[in-house]
GULUM-582235 format. One record per atom (N, C-alpha, C): x negated, y negated, z. Coordinates in steps of 0.1 Angstrom, whole numbers, plus 5000, padded with zeros to 4 digits. Atoms other than C-alpha are relative to their C-alpha. Layout:
// GULUM-582235
XYZ ...
// end
This chain:
// GULUM-582235
499549874997 920971289098 500750074989 499349945012 922971339066 499050074991 501149935009 919671419047 499650135006 500549874994 918671679073 501150104998 499049915003 922071839070 500050064986 500149975015 921771839032 498850104998 501249925001 918271989035 500350145005 499749874994 919472269058 501050084991 499049935008 922472349036 499350054987 500849975012 920072349006 499250125002 500849884996 917772589024 500850135001 499149884998 920672819033 500550054986 499549965013 921872818997 498850084993 501249925006 918272928986 499950145006 500149874993 918373209012 501150094995 498949925005 921773319000 499750064986 500449955013 920573338964 498950105000 501149914999 917373508973 500550145006 499449884994 919273768995 500850084989 499249935011 921673848966 499150064990 500949955010 918873878941 499250125005 500849894994 916774098965 500950135001 499149884998 919774338973 500350064986 499749955013 920674358936 498950084994 501249935006 917174448925 499750135007 500349884992 916574698953 501150114998 498949915002 919974858948 500050074986 500149955013 919274908911 498850094997 501249915002 916075118916 500550134996 499649865005 916175458899 500450095011 499749924988 916175628933 500549905010 499550104991 918475398953 499750035015 500449984986 917275338989 501350025008 499049974991 919375459018 500349875009 499950124991 918775129037 499149894994 500850125004 917674779027 500249905011 500050104990 916774529053 499349884995 500650125005 916174169043 500049905011 500150094989 914873919069 499449874994 500550135005 914473549062 499749915012 500350104990 912873279083 499949874993 499950145006 913472909076 499549915011 500450104990 911572629093 500249874993 499750145005 912872279088 499349905008 500650114992 911071969098 500449874995 499650145004 911771599097 499149905007 500650114995 909871289102 501049895002 499050094998 912071029118 499449865004 500450144996 911570649119 501349935003 498750074999 914370399118 501150084993 499149915007 915970629093 499350134998 500649875003 915270989084 499149984987 500950035011 912170949062 499750124991 500449885008 911371299050 500450125007 499649874995 912671649053 499250104992 500749905008 910971969043 500550145005 499749874996 911572339044 498950104997 501049895002 909272639047 500750135003 499349884997 910272999047 499250124997 500649875004 909373359044 501150104998 499149895002 911073679033 499350135003 500549874997 910474029045 501150104996 499149905005 912074329028 499550145004 500349864996 912174679042 500950094993 499249915008 913374959020 499750145006 500149874994 914075309035 500750114992 499449885006 914675639018 499950115010 500049894991 915675939039 499950134992 500049865006 914876299030 501350065001 498849935000 917876489021 499750155004 500249864996 918176829039 500550094989 499649915010 918377119015 501450075005 498749954997 922077219015 500250154997 499949855003 921277579004 500750034987 499249985012 923177528971 499050034988 500949975011 919977548950 500149904988 499950095011 920677238929 498749944996 
// end
């Protein structure tokens, strides 16, 4: 069980780093988005015998970036 917990924590750390990197890169675009949505999916699996024999992780990332049109404020900028 300890190996499974370690694998889960390792997967979450990977998600945290990926989220931070994604948000940093999207926020630094020349025309910054109004909204950034990052979705992660993690699938953990384990083969169990007398002891936990193998753990693995699979995942995906989906990023949605939204820009909203600004209404003309009539100032002529």
